[in-house]
C-alpha positions in Angstrom: 81.5 75.2 31.1 79.3 78.3 30.9 76.4 78.1 33.4 73.1 80.4 32.1 71.3 80.6 35.7 67.9 82.4 35.5 66.7 82.4 39.7 63.8 83.7 38.6 63.4 83.9 35.1 61.0 86.8 33.9 59.8 84.3 31.4 60.3 80.9 30.4 59.0 79.0 27.7 59.3 76.2 25.2 58.5 77.1 21.9 59.1 76.3 18.3 59.5 77.9 14.4 59.1 76.5 11.3 56.4 74.2 10.1 54.9 71.1 11.4 57.3 68.4 10.5 60.0 70.4 10.3 60.0 72.8 13.5 62.8 73.2 15.4 61.8 73.4 19.5 63.4 75.8 21.9 63.4 76.4 25.7 64.0 80.2 26.2 64.5 81.9 29.6 64.8 85.8 30.2 65.8 88.8 32.7 67.1 91.5 33.3 67.9 92.1 29.3 69.6 88.4 29.4 68.2 86.2 26.9 69.0 82.5 26.9 67.6 79.9 23.8 68.5 76.4 23.6 67.5 74.2 21.1 65.9 70.5 21.8 64.0 68.1 20.7 60.2 67.4 20.6 60.7 64.4 22.6 62.4 66.3 25.1 59.3 69.1 25.1 56.7 66.6 25.7 58.9 64.8 28.2 59.7 67.8 30.1 55.8 68.9 30.4 54.8 65.2 31.5 57.7 64.6 34.3 57.2 68.7 35.7 53.5 67.9 35.7 54.7 64.5 37.7 56.5 66.5 40.0 54.3 69.2 41.2 51.1 66.3 41.9 53.7 64.7 43.5 55.2 67.5 45.7 51.3 68.4 46.1 50.0 64.5 47.3 53.1 64.5 49.7 52.3 67.9 51.2 49.1 66.6 52.3 47.3 69.4 50.1 49.3 71.9 51.9 52.1 73.0 49.4 51.8 76.1 47.3 51.3 74.5 44.0 48.4 75.2 41.9 46.5 71.8 40.7 46.2 74.0 37.6 48.1 76.8 35.7 47.3 80.0 37.0 45.6 81.9 33.9 48.1 85.6 35.0 50.9 82.9 34.3 49.6 82.0 30.9 52.2 83.0 28.0 51.5 82.6 24.4 53.3 85.2 23.2 56.1 83.9 20.5 59.9 83.1 21.2 61.9 86.4 22.0 63.7 87.6 19.0 66.7 86.9 18.0 66.5 83.2 18.2 70.1 82.3 19.2 70.8 78.9 20.2 73.2 78.2 22.7 73.3 74.6 22.5 72.0 71.5 22.2 70.4 69.7 24.9 71.5 66.3 25.7 70.2 65.6 29.5 68.1 67.3 31.6 67.5 67.1 35.3 64.2 68.2 37.4 64.3 68.7 41.2 62.0 70.7 43.7 63.4 72.9 46.5 61.9 72.7 49.6 63.0 75.5 51.1 62.2 77.8 48.5 59.2 76.3 47.1 60.7 76.2 43.0 61.4 74.1 40.8 64.8 73.2 39.2 65.5 72.9 35.7 68.6 72.0 34.3 68.9 71.6 30.4 73.1 70.0 29.6 74.7 70.5 26.5 74.9 67.2 24.4 78.4 66.0 24.4 80.6 63.3 22.9 81.0 60.6 25.7 84.2 60.1 24.0 86.1 62.9 24.1 87.5 62.9 27.1 89.4 66.2 26.5 86.3 68.0 26.0 85.2 71.4 27.9 82.4 70.7 30.5 79.2 71.3 28.8 77.3 74.2 28.8 73.7 74.4 31.1 70.7 76.3 31.4 69.5 76.5 35.0 65.8 77.8 35.6 64.4 78.3 39.0 60.5 78.8 39.0 57.6 78.8 41.1 55.4 76.2 41.0 52.4 77.9 39.0 55.0 79.0 37.1 56.1 75.5 35.8 52.2 75.2 35.5 52.1 77.3 33.1 54.9 76.1 31.0 53.6 72.8 31.0 50.4 74.2 29.5 51.9 76.0 26.7 54.7 73.2 25.8 51.9 70.3 25.6 50.0 72.6 23.9 52.9 73.3 21.3 53.7 69.8 21.0 50.1 68.9 19.9 50.2 71.5 17.5 52.4 69.2 14.8 50.7 66.7 12.4 48.0 64.8 13.2 48.6 61.3 13.5 47.7 58.6 11.3 45.2 56.9 12.7 46.3 53.3 12.0 49.6 53.6 12.9 50.1 57.0 15.1 52.8 58.3 12.9 52.2 62.0 12.0 50.8 62.3 8.5 52.9 64.4 6.0 51.0 67.2 3.9 52.3 65.5 0.4 50.9 61.5 1.4 51.9 58.7 4.5 53.1 55.5 4.0 51.2 53.3 6.6 53.1 50.3 7.8 49.4 48.9 8.6 48.6 49.1 5.2 51.9 47.5 4.0 53.2 50.1 2.2 50.2 51.5 0.3 49.0 54.8 0.1 44.9 54.8 -0.7 45.4 52.1 -3.4 48.4 53.0 -4.7 51.4 50.5 -3.8 54.3 53.6 -2.6 57.6 53.5 -4.6 
């Protein structure tokens, strides 16, 4: 099982390539000339960002405000640059885990390769493990939430993404602007 370990990375971001509706989402870590890129679903990016914020808020609350956890992303850690090139997918993410390391005051993020649970003879899945500061985690979350929100706008009636070529809304019983959908 290859473990791509970054403690800490110089850069850790979520990014996407492609047009809204056909984007591929990635996590990317870089340090000391190494670059690791893993693919995941848009919902996984959103879930990771949400859970990271929850984890940091919980650490701050439990410490009574004494933990070195910023409430907002520090401006100097904001990263709006595109993904590093080349974007070469190491694996597709199946499960993710988050933890707070009290001793180092770091967030630990593990993204494990998706596996076929029925294949008992398969090798151990690959893993990306990243240890980042609370400030870097807040900056990651901020970028990830912007990335997810930059997709197709939602239909005001049903909430499903609107496509440029049209949208069949379930709330309109399959009608599209007065015409029945085929």
